[in-house]
C-alpha positions in Angstrom: -12.9 -12.8 15.7 -12.0 -9.7 17.6 -9.8 -6.8 16.6 -7.9 -7.2 19.9 -6.8 -10.7 18.7 -4.4 -8.9 16.4 -2.6 -6.8 18.9 1.1 -7.0 19.6 3.5 -4.8 21.6 5.8 -2.7 19.5 8.5 -0.4 21.0 8.2 3.0 19.3 11.9 3.1 18.5 11.4 0.2 16.1 9.2 2.3 13.8 11.4 3.2 10.9 11.5 7.0 10.3 13.7 7.2 7.3 14.4 4.8 4.4 17.6 2.7 4.6 20.4 4.0 2.3 20.4 1.0 -0.1 16.9 -0.3 -0.8 17.8 -3.9 -1.1 20.0 -3.9 2.0 17.0 -3.9 4.3 16.5 -7.0 6.4 14.4 -9.9 5.3 12.6 -12.4 7.6 11.8 -15.6 5.7 8.9 -17.5 7.2 7.9 -21.0 6.1 4.2 -21.0 6.9 4.0 -24.8 6.9 6.9 -25.6 9.2 7.1 -22.3 11.1 10.8 -22.1 10.4 12.3 -18.6 10.3 15.5 -17.4 8.6 17.1 -14.0 9.0 18.5 -12.6 5.8 18.8 -9.3 3.8 16.4 -8.4 1.0 18.9 -8.9 -1.8 18.9 -12.6 -0.7 15.3 -12.9 -1.9 16.7 -14.1 -5.2 17.8 -17.4 -3.6 14.2 -18.1 -2.6 12.8 -17.6 -6.1 12.7 -20.3 -8.8 12.7 -20.1 -12.6 9.0 -20.1 -13.7 7.8 -18.3 -10.6 6.0 -14.9 -11.1 6.5 -11.8 -9.0 3.4 -9.6 -9.2 4.3 -5.9 -8.6 2.0 -2.9 -8.1 3.3 -0.2 -10.4 1.1 2.6 -8.9 2.8 5.9 -8.3 2.2 8.1 -5.2 0.8 11.5 -5.8 2.3 14.4 -3.7 -1.3 14.5 -2.3 -0.8 16.5 0.9 -1.9 20.1 0.3 -2.0 23.0 2.7 -4.5 25.8 2.0 -6.6 28.4 3.7 -9.9 30.2 3.3 -9.6 33.6 1.6 -8.8 36.3 4.2 -8.0 33.8 6.9 -4.5 32.6 7.9 -5.2 29.3 9.6 -3.9 26.5 7.5 -6.2 23.6 6.4 -4.6 20.3 5.5 -6.0 18.2 2.7 -4.9 14.7 1.8 -6.3 13.8 -1.6 -7.5 10.2 -1.6 -9.0 9.6 -5.0 -10.4 11.4 -8.0 -14.2 10.8 -8.2 -14.7 12.7 -11.4 -13.0 15.5 -13.4 -11.4 17.9 -10.9 -13.4 16.5 -7.9 -11.4 14.7 -5.2 -12.3 12.9 -2.0 -10.0 14.1 0.7 -9.2 13.8 4.4 -9.3 17.2 5.9 -8.1 18.7 9.2 -9.5 20.6 10.9 -12.7 19.4 9.3 -14.7 22.2 10.9 -12.9 24.7 8.6 -14.0 22.9 5.5 -17.8 22.9 5.2 -19.9 22.7 2.1 -19.6 26.0 0.2 -16.3 27.0 1.7 -13.7 28.3 -0.8 -10.1 27.2 -0.3 -6.9 28.7 -1.8 -3.6 26.8 -2.2 -0.3 28.4 -3.2 -1.6 31.9 -3.0 -4.4 31.1 -5.4 -2.5 29.0 -7.9 -5.0 26.3 -7.1 -8.5 27.0 -5.8 -11.2 24.7 -4.5 -14.8 24.5 -3.2 -16.1 22.0 -0.7 -19.1 20.4 -2.5 -19.9 17.4 -0.3 -19.2 15.0 2.6 -18.0 11.4 2.3 -17.7 8.4 4.6 -15.7 8.8 7.7 -15.7 12.6 7.6 -14.0 13.0 4.3 -14.7 16.0 2.0 -15.3 16.3 -1.7 -13.5 19.3 -3.1 -13.8 20.6 -6.7 -10.7 22.3 -7.9 -10.3 25.3 -10.3 -7.0 26.1 -11.9 -5.2 27.1 -15.1 -2.8 24.6 -16.7 -2.3 20.9 -15.9 -3.5 19.7 -12.5 -0.7 17.2 -12.0 2.0 19.8 -12.6 0.4 22.2 -10.1 0.1 19.3 -7.6 3.7 18.5 -8.1 4.6 22.1 -7.4 2.4 22.6 -4.3 1.9 19.1 -2.8 3.9 17.1 -0.3 4.3 13.4 -0.1 1.6 11.9 2.1 3.7 10.1 4.6 1.9 8.0 7.3 1.2 9.7 10.6 3.8 7.5 12.5 6.6 9.0 10.4 7.8 12.2 11.9 11.1 12.8 10.0 11.1 14.9 6.9 11.7 12.9 3.7 14.7 14.4 1.9 14.2 12.6 -1.5 10.6 12.2 -2.7 11.6 9.2 -4.9 12.4 7.2 -1.8 8.6 6.9 -1.2 8.2 5.6 -4.7 9.1 2.1 -6.0 11.7 2.1 -8.8 9.0 0.6 -11.1 6.3 3.1 -10.3 4.5 4.2 -13.4 0.8 5.2 -13.0 0.1 8.1 -10.6 -2.9 7.8 -8.3 -2.0 6.5 -4.9 -2.3 8.3 -1.5 0.4 5.9 -0.1 3.2 3.7 -1.4 2.9 0.0 -1.9 5.7 -0.3 0.6 6.7 -4.0 0.0 8.0 -2.9 -3.4 10.3 -0.2 -2.0 13.0 -2.8 -1.3 13.6 -3.6 -5.0 16.3 -2.0 -7.0 16.5 -2.0 -10.8 19.7 -4.1 -10.6 18.0 -6.7 -8.3 15.0 -6.9 -10.7 17.3 -7.6 -13.6 19.0 -10.4 -11.6 15.7 -11.9 -10.8 14.6 -11.8 -14.5 17.9 -13.3 -15.5 17.1 -16.3 -13.2 14.0 -17.0 -15.2 11.5 -15.5 -12.8 8.6 -13.7 -14.5 7.5 -10.1 -13.6 3.9 -9.1 -13.9 2.8 -5.5 -13.3 -0.6 -4.7 -12.1 -2.0 -1.4 -10.7 -3.9 -0.7 -7.5 -4.1 2.9 -6.3 -3.8 2.8 -2.6 -6.5 4.9 -0.8 -8.2 5.6 2.4 -8.0 2.0 3.7 -4.3 2.5 4.4 -5.1 5.3 6.9 -8.3 3.9 8.4 -7.9 2.0 11.7 -10.2 -0.8 12.6 -12.6 0.7 15.2 -15.1 -2.1 15.6 -14.8 -4.9 18.1 -15.7 -7.7 15.8 -13.6 -7.5 12.6 -16.5 -8.8 10.4 -18.2 -5.4 11.1 -15.3 -3.5 9.5 -15.9 -1.9 6.1 -13.0 -1.5 3.7 -12.8 1.6 1.5 -12.8 0.8 -2.2 -9.6 1.2 -4.3 -9.2 1.3 -8.1 -7.3 -1.5 -9.9 -6.2 -2.4 -13.4 -4.9 -5.7 -14.7 -3.7 -6.0 -18.3 -4.0 -8.9 -20.7 -0.2 -9.3 -20.6 -0.2 -9.6 -16.8 -3.2 -12.0 -16.8 -1.5 -14.2 -19.4 1.7 -14.4 -17.3 -0.1 -15.2 -14.1 -2.3 -17.9 -15.8 0.6 -19.5 -17.5 2.4 -19.7 -14.1 -0.6 -21.5 -12.6 -0.8 -23.9 -15.5 2.9 -24.9 -15.0 2.3 -25.3 -11.2 4.8 -22.6 -10.4 4.3 -19.9 -7.7 2.5 -16.6 -8.0 4.2 -14.4 -5.5 2.4 -11.2 -4.5 4.7 -8.3 -3.7 2.7 -6.5 -1.0 -0.8 -6.7 0.3 -2.1 -4.4 -2.5 -1.0 -6.9 -5.2 -2.4 -9.7 -3.1 -5.8 -8.0 -2.7 -6.0 -7.3 -6.4 -5.2 -10.8 -7.4 -7.7 -12.3 -4.9 -10.4 -9.8 -6.2 -10.0 -11.0 -9.8 -9.2 -14.7 -9.3 -11.7 -17.4 -10.0 -12.0 -20.6 -8.0 -9.4 -22.3 -10.1 -6.9 -19.5 -9.5 -7.1 -18.0 -13.0 -7.4 -14.3 -13.7 -8.7 -12.2 -16.6 -7.8 -8.7 -17.6 -10.1 -6.1 -16.1 -10.3 -2.9 -14.2 -12.6 -1.8 -11.4 -12.9 -1.1 -7.7 -12.2 -3.5 -4.9 -13.2 -3.4 -1.2 -12.1 -7.0 -0.5 -11.3 -7.6 3.2 -9.1 -10.6 3.8 -9.0 -12.0 7.3 -8.4 -15.5 8.9 -10.7 -18.1 7.3 -10.3 -16.7 3.8 -9.3 -19.3 1.2 -6.6 -17.9 -1.1 -7.2 -18.7 -4.8 -4.3 -17.1 -6.7 -1.5 -16.1 -4.3 1.0 -18.8 -3.4 3.6 -16.7 -1.5 3.8 -13.1 -0.2 6.5 -10.5 0.2 5.3 -7.9 2.7 6.5 -5.4 5.3 5.7 -5.5 9.0 2.3 -4.0 9.7 0.5 -2.0 12.5 -1.1 -3.8 15.4 -4.8 -4.5 14.9 -4.7 -3.4 11.2 -6.4 -4.9 8.2 -3.0 -5.6 6.7 -2.0 -7.7 9.8 -5.3 -9.5 9.4 -4.5 -10.3 5.8 -1.1 -11.8 6.5 -2.6 -13.7 9.4 -5.1 -15.2 7.0 -2.2 -16.3 4.8 0.0 -17.8 7.4 -2.2 -18.3 10.5 -2.8 -15.7 13.3 -0.8 -17.5 16.0 2.2 -18.1 13.7 2.2 -14.5 12.5 2.0 -13.0 16.0 4.8 -15.4 17.1 6.9 -14.3 14.1 6.3 -10.6 14.9 7.5 -11.2 18.5 10.7 -12.7 17.0 11.1 -9.6 14.7 10.7 -7.3 17.8 13.4 -9.3 19.7 15.7 -9.2 16.7 15.1 -5.4 16.4 13.7 -5.4 12.9 12.5 -2.0 11.5 8.7 -1.7 11.2 6.1 -0.2 8.9 6.5 1.8 5.7 10.3 2.4 5.7 11.0 -0.8 7.6 12.2 -4.3 6.8 10.4 -7.0 5.0 9.1 -10.6 5.3 8.8 -13.3 2.7 6.1 -15.8 3.6 6.5 -19.0 1.6 
């Protein structure tokens, strides 16, 4: 299967640049993957599609203000770092531009020397490993100096950092938000729980894979970057009980979906664990755990579009995306959502 098989035409004006004022007032496209039927709703209507005994699986990762601007001592030209993941104490793998200004041995200063770093190695795809030196608590310094790592297709300034966090975010570590979760409000989650729907929280720290385009012609040649996940005993118990009662496990976002499919056995059961996943889901994949999926609208030719195509069928997904374009849905991170049932 070719990367070009997942192309669709998207007018640039449909790429959402800012979050909608009320999170749960975004639009919701409901797709029945068996019949192909489509309904047009608002996200708060998701409650009518959930049944008592179902389980929503939410990714409670929290986005780090991981975009830093520094310079080499004595030089004024700014160098941009996007911290992707911590590989060991005070060493981070980062995207850097311009990369030629960050070679092994180069010293970098941030915030006038409040934070310092040294380039100590190269990673896959041109990334850099930088070792930081500082006084105090790294996360507090990062919060002071860093900016939210918004995707490159968003050009507007984000006025409120919390709008790029889910209301249930808890564990810092992501370079991007699990955007399907951005539509939930605390009030909507309480209504969902009151209906008898279970909530299971898992953690996957979103990394380089979010930013890496598929550059190969044959999708099977694409390599996913690994991302760290954690699944607790409590979450595993909720998910397994849901399966035993023949109710639905509903993944909120592709990150939750990838985590569940990484840890699930052939019977759809999961066990508590942590580790790294580089699972790549594309058409032909047999889902073991996930029964339904809440997700945003994804970039053409992206691994995320390939995942939802694996879940609902490539032709149906592309047809549905054409309908979303006609109906002027908002696309990508701050855009509208889809429920595939």
